[in-house]
N, C-alpha and C positions, 0 to 999 in steps of 0.2 A: 656669801651671796648664794642665793638659791640657784641651782643649775637649771638651765633651760631644758625643758622636757617637751619633745614634739607631741603635740596633742592630735591624735587621730580623730577624724570626724565621727560623730555618733553613728551607731549601726543603722538606725532608722532612716536618716537621710541617704545613706549609701544604698540601702535596700530600695528606697523610693526611686533613686536615680536609675538603678538597674532595671526596675520595673518599667519606668518611663522609656528607657532605651529599648527594652524588649517590646513594649507596646508600639513604639515608633517603627521598629523593624517590622512588626506584624502588620501595621497599617500600610507600610510601603509595599510589603509582600502582596497584600490584598489589592492595592492599587495596580501593581504590575500584573497581577493575575487577571485583572479586568481588561487589560489591553489585548489586542489581537495576538494570538499565540504564534510563537516562532517554531511551529512544528508542522510538518507537511501531512503526516497522518492525522487522524483525529487528535485534538489537543488533549494530551495527558497532563495532569498536574505537574508542575515543575519539580515539586518536592519528591517525585518518584525517582530517586537518585539512580536507579539501575538503568534508566534510559539514557542512551547517548543522544544528546539534543541535536536537532537538525542544524543548529548553528555550527556544529562541528563540520558540517558539509562544506562550509565556507571558511573554516578556520585556516589562517595563513600557515600555521604550524603543520598542517596536513597537506600542504600544497603538492608534495611529492607522492601522496597516497593514491594508488590506482582506485578509482571510484566506480561503483556499480549501483545505479539508481533503480529501485523497484517503483514503477509507475503503474497505476491502474485502480481497479475497483476493490471493494472491501476484502475479497478473499485473497488478495495478494499483498495488501498493506495491513492486514488485521494482526492482532496480538492475542488471539484466543488461546487459552491453555487447555481447558476442559470444561466440564459442566459441574456445578454443585448439585449433585443428584439428591441431596437431602434438603434442598431448599425448594419452597413452593415456586413452581414455574420453571425450575431448572435453569437459572440464569447462567450464561457463559462467564467463566472467570477469565480476566484479561491481565496481561502484563507485557510491557514493551519488550522484555527480553525473550518473549515467545513469538516475536514477529518473524516473517520470512527473512528479513534483512539480518536480524540478530542471529537466527539459526544458520544462515548462509555464512556469516562471518566465522562462526564456530566451526562449521564443517569445512570451510576453505582451509583453515589453518591446521585442523587436527585430522582431517580425513583426506584432503587433496594436496597436502604439503605446499600450500600457497599462503604463507603468512603475510600480514600487512595489507590485505585487500579490504577496502572500505565498502560496506554495503549499507544503503540508506533507503528508508521508506519515504517516498515522495508522492503522496496522493491523499485522497480522503474518501470517506464512505459516501456512496450515492452518486458519484460523478459518472458522466458518460464520455463518449469520444471527444466531444467539443471541449469539455472542462479539462480533460487530461492534457490538452495542449499547453495549458498554463504550467503544468508540472514538468513537461518535457522542456519547456523554455527555461524554467528555473534550473533544471538539472544541467543544461548546457552552459550556465553561467560559471560553473566551478571548473577549475583546472583539472586536467588529467582524468576526465571522464572516459571510461573505457566502454561501458555497455549501459544501455537502458533496457531493463527487463520489464516487458509490458504484458499485462493480462487484463482482460475485462470479462465480467461475469454475465450470467443470464439476465439479470435485471438491469444491466448497464449498457445494453446494446442500442442506446438511443443517441440521437445527435442534436437536432434542433427542437426536439419535442420537450414540452414542459413536463417536469416531474415534481413531486413534492420535495425532492431533496436538492434541487439545483435551481439557480437563477440563470436561466438560459439567455435571457435578454442581456444581462450584464456581461455574461461570458462572450456573447457575440461581439460586443464592441471591444472588449479587452483582447479578444483573439484577432480582430481586425488590425489592432495596433501591433500585436506580435508578428503577424504576417508581413506587415510593412518592414519591420526590423529584420526579419529573416531574409527578405529579398535583398537587403543591403549586405547582410553578413554571408549569405549563401547564394550567390548569383546563379550558380549552376543549377540550383533547384528552383529557379524562377518560374519555369513553365508549370511545374507541379504546384507551386504556391499560387500562381494565378488561377489555375483550374479550381483549386479549393476555394480561393477568395471569391470567385464569381458565384459559386454555389452558396457560400455564406451570405453574400450580400443580396442574393435573390430569395432568401428564405423569409417566411413570414415572421420568424423570431427576430431577424435583423430589423425589419420594418417596425415591429413593436418596440424594439430597443431605441430606435431613433425618435419615435414618438414619446417614449417615456423619458429619455435622458436629454433629448434635444440635439440640434445640429452642433451645438458647442460642447458636446460631451467631453471633448479632449481637455477642456479647461479644468475638469475635475478628475483628471487621470494622473495618478502618480506614475510617471513613466519609468522610474527606477524599478518599481516592483509590479508595474502594470496592474494598478489597483484603482478601480473606478468607484468613486464615492457618490452617494445620493446627496441631494440638497437636504437641509434639515426638514423642509416641508415634505419632501418625498419620503424621508425616513419615517416621519410621523404618520403619513398617510398609509404607508405600507404596514406599519405596526398595527394600525387600526383595522385595516382590511383583512389581515391574516396574521395570527400569532404563531402559526406553525411553519409558514413558508420561510425558507432561508433568507429571502429578500427582506423580510420584516426586521431582521436583526442586522442587515448589512450596513445600514447607515449609522448604527450605534456602535457596534463592535468591529466593524470592518468587513472586508470582503469575505464571503463564505469560503474562498480559497485559502483562508488563513495566511494572508500575505505577510511576508517579512516587512518589518518597518523599523525605523530608528528607535522608537521607544522600546520595542520588544528586544532589540539588540542590546540596548542599555540595560534592560531588566536581566537579560541572560548574563551580561558581564558582571553585574553587581551581585546577583543572587547565586548564579551557578558557579562562576569562576572565583569569587572572593568570599563567599559566605562560609560558615563553619560546616556546611554539609560536606560529607565525605564524597570525593569525586571517584567514581568507579573507574578503575583501570581495566585494561583488556582482560586480564585474568579474572578479575572480579565479575565482569559482565558474562564471561563464558561460564563461570561457576554458577551464576544465576540461571542462565539458560539450561544448564544441565540439571539443576534442582527442579526446574519447571517440567522437564521431561520426566523426572522421577514422580512428580506430582500427578502428571497426566497418566503415567503408567499404573499408578496405584488404583485407578478406577476402571481400567480397561477390562477387568474381570467381571464387572457388574452386568448382570443379564438385562438390566433396563436399557442398556445401550443397543440391544438388538431390536429396538423399535423399528417399524417400517420406514422406508425412505420415501420422501416426497420427490418423485421423479420429475425432471424438467424436460418437457418436450423440446426438441431442438429449435432454436431460433437462429436464423441466418441473417446477420446484418448486411450481407451483400446481396440480399434479395428483398425488395420491399420499397416503400416510399422514400426511404433515405439511403438506398443502396448506392446511388451515385456519389453522395457526400461521403459515405463510409469508405468507398474504394479510393476516392480522391484523397481522403485523410490518410489512408494507409500509404499510398504512393508518396504523398508529400512528406510525411514523417520519415519514411525510408530514405528519400532523396536528401532531406536536410541532414539527417544523422550521418549518411554516407559522406556528404561533403565536409561535415564537422569531424570526420575521422572516428566516429563512434559506431559500434555495432549495436543494432537493434536485435534483441532476443525476444521474439513473441512466444510467450509461455502459455501453453494450454495445460493447467495443473490437473492433478488427479481428481477423479470424481467417481461416485457410484450412483449419481442421480441421472446419468445418461446411460441407457442400456446399450449393449453391443450392437443390437439390431438398429436402433435409432442412430447410433454413431456411424455405422457403415453406410446407411441409406441416406442420411441427411447431414449430420454434423460434420463429418470429415470432408465429403465432396463439396458441401456448400460453404463451409467456413474455414476449416483447417487448410484444405488444398487451395482455396482462393487466396488465403494469406501467403501460402508458399509461392504461388504463381507470381505474386506481386513482389515479394521481398527477397526470395532466393537469388534472382538475377542481380540484385544489388549487393550481394555478398553478406546479407544478414542471416540470422539463425531463426529457425522455427523448432521449438521444443514441444512435442506433442505427447502428453501422458494422460490424456483424458481416461483411457482404459488401461494402458500399459503401465502399471504402477505397483501392484502388489499390496496396496492398502486394503484393509477391511473396514466395514462400515462403523465399527466402534471407534475408529480413529478420526471420525468426523464429529462435529458439534451437534448436539440435540437442539431442536428448535423449540419444543414445548412439551409439557407433560399432560396437556388436555386438548385433544388426545395426544399421546407421545408420538413423535416422529423425528426422523433424522433429516438434516439438510442434504447430506450426501456430497457437499462440495466445499464446506468450511472446515478444514482440518484443524485439529488441536496440535499440541506441541509435538507429539510423536509422529503424527501424519506429516507435519511440516518438515521434520528432519528427513523422512523418507523421500518426500517430494524434492527437497533441496538437493539431495544426492543425485537424483535423476537430472535435474536442471544443470548442476555444475558439471556433470559428466558430459552432457550434450554440448555445453559451452566449451569444455576442454577439447573435445573431439573436433569442434569447429574452429579451434584456434582463437576463441573469443575470451579465454580464461587460461591463466598460466598454471593449471593444476596438473598433477600426475595421476594417472589411472592405474587401477589394479590390473594385473595381467589376466587375460581371459577373453572369451569370445566377444565380438562387437555386437552383442544383442542386449538391449536395454533390460529386458526381463531377467535374463540370465546373469548379467553383470552390471549392477548399478554404477560401477566405476570407482567407488570409494576404496581407498587403500585399506581401511579398517574402521570399525566403529569407534567414535570418540566418546561414546556413552556407555559406561559400565552396566547400567541398568537394562540395556537392551537384551542382554543374555537371559534376563529373567522375565521377559514379556510372556504373557500367557498365549498358548496356542489357540487361535480363534478360527473356527471354520468359516469360510467365506460364504455368506448367504445374504442376498438382498431381497427384501420383501417390499412390495409396492404398497405405499400408504393408501392409495385409492382402492386397493383390494384387501382391506384389513381383515375381512372375514376368512380369506383363504389360508393365510398363515404359511403358505409354501414359498420356497425360494424360487426366484425368477430364473429362467434359463440364462446362463451367463458363460458362454464359451470363451475359452482363453483367446485373447486378441492376437492377431497376427502382427508381429513387430515389423515395422517398415525399416527402411534404411535410415541411418542417422544423418540428419542434415541440419 
């Protein structure tokens, strides 16, 4: 009798099955990618494996991790590495492992002897004071939050003013709901919340919001994530009226705040946690950050980076038509975080776009000292390194090559490492961070605080003379007067 022989299916059907499976996975991937992103900084593609996804912020397995949330404008939640100086237009190269949060995680462990500290980016490009409240609220939802590191830039000192990058009307109503919840959760901060709520509801933006969304706007509010949706008719009308405004996409892809939602959480679980993609561990992420520092360092010797800086005349958010709202916002956030047991660290990052003269006359007394007056009595921290930083202009991102000029306030990978050292040293001195400091004088310029450099390539950085040229005076070519700033006390 003939023996039974197991017949394997032909190769062609097996190959077709594998291709169908791959195609199905690809279609599922595209469908998930079209959902609102589960990232708080600008949405990076999920397949960029080196990024620690924002879902990790709420990961139950990380419940014991001390958390530090970076909230604010583009220059604090950015991931710029350097410029591609050989490309037309000199576009900035980006990578999530070059963000302030990723750099702080590296420096905390390897330079301040504070392993296990979680740093997260929770913001988006283009947002102002009002929109940042949404991210503060999200940050407060996670356990073991220790600090909120807040910074806002020159172009983001707005409040109820319409800008091309924000949907202020939608934010007004979402914020109104957040304030109601805060009054219940943080009753001691009630008077400060009421003060800000009154200014919010008296604003023209709030009146426009009620007209646009109607008195029943709460019926379309996802209260779990504070996500206000348009009706289909509104979404279509917005898209027809303006293809560039954030509101035009809000009804189709979700809130411009990139709100967390259940489909996005499912997508992360299926694709990030169980896919065949390699999940980066802590050491892998740190190696990636170090490699990006090497990448940035490789171009710092290029003379094209000596292009003049586009100086930013000081803008003071505590003086002007929205000054009352901005002061009330600062008091309220300070009071809420104090009651929540969280330290607010208002960070003024390094710049070469504000001259020492402008800083001393306007920026420090009108903005920095105003923030100090409000927050220091609450026990919060103000870390001011606008001038006192030791960065040179080549460590900032170029804006354009026609004509070439420097931003002067958007640092690349190398600049962020130097800035993070100053920030963590201030936080450590104030007791807001469990780091160890190098022995030495308590002067920020003389002793940045780190125990030692975590980056071997730092020893090979080129020596670059400090020289800032004004972009508006391109013909002169001379360095601006730049006296060494006087370092104040650490607070």
